[in-house]
Steps between C-alpha positions, in 0.01 A plus 500: 500500500797683467616589177861421489687630215760278352843578605660727253778328319834651528769500236680198639184291485440603142856410403458157656198435276706551178572190300862440408536513118653199322831500321488647150563260211863484385603738224580321174843562353375413151449794266141611502493670160563366150779754437742324731424166339558650154828655617617167643412326171689763296804469725493121466478527121786754494713269716433207266584706190821628660603148601435364149700789349795443734503125435494557122779754526707261713452219250571725202836597651614143564735522200672801663555318827637198316733714287629689804564174685686359200700822466603480866610135452695569182864604500614833362488345152376735227373208288287370789369849570415544130306169500307600812409837348390340173277245679352772720421717198341203321281434805386862519461597134365331187756275337465680166614825667801359685639184340655664193668789680879509500774754547404861538130425441507260797661764722254764382213265585641431847549871568155589369323220691691576819417868484865595548838463338610190689714358221703784364876496499711200597217291645305534173799406287572198721138391476509512119829306478427252783317228304769488229835527679658515838473843648623636824221545750381856512528662837133588508346262244336277761365803687364646173332170416343480846375858472352430156322185619348692791401812307393399148133542415333185388254522214137458593398147415177302503 
């Protein structure tokens, strides 16, 4: 009996005996830690709060948009401009603070609320006289009224 030794395996034979590994499972794109979920929730809440704030601000300024549209439609009539300013002020401020103002007190209120001296000089005088008599249209009265409507600070309401 001859002792035959098994044939030594060479490298190629060993490589042929290897089993091909399977494909790895797909990598999930979902966050794996709670921090990302918390961040996504905070961002969603911030987006909702911002949207609610912007919608409220848009609705609160509806009176401005309406006044500006009416001002654009109106002729260069000081009486019409005075009515538009009075209605805008009544929409933005408490009636008790605005309704009784006339003359110089009305102009002082407009200048104070607008944060600038919009109605000094001829445009202020025309605004005071406009509801009571015919006045010549001031060269910049309509522009002053538009600037006041855009820039006045509305009182914080409920």
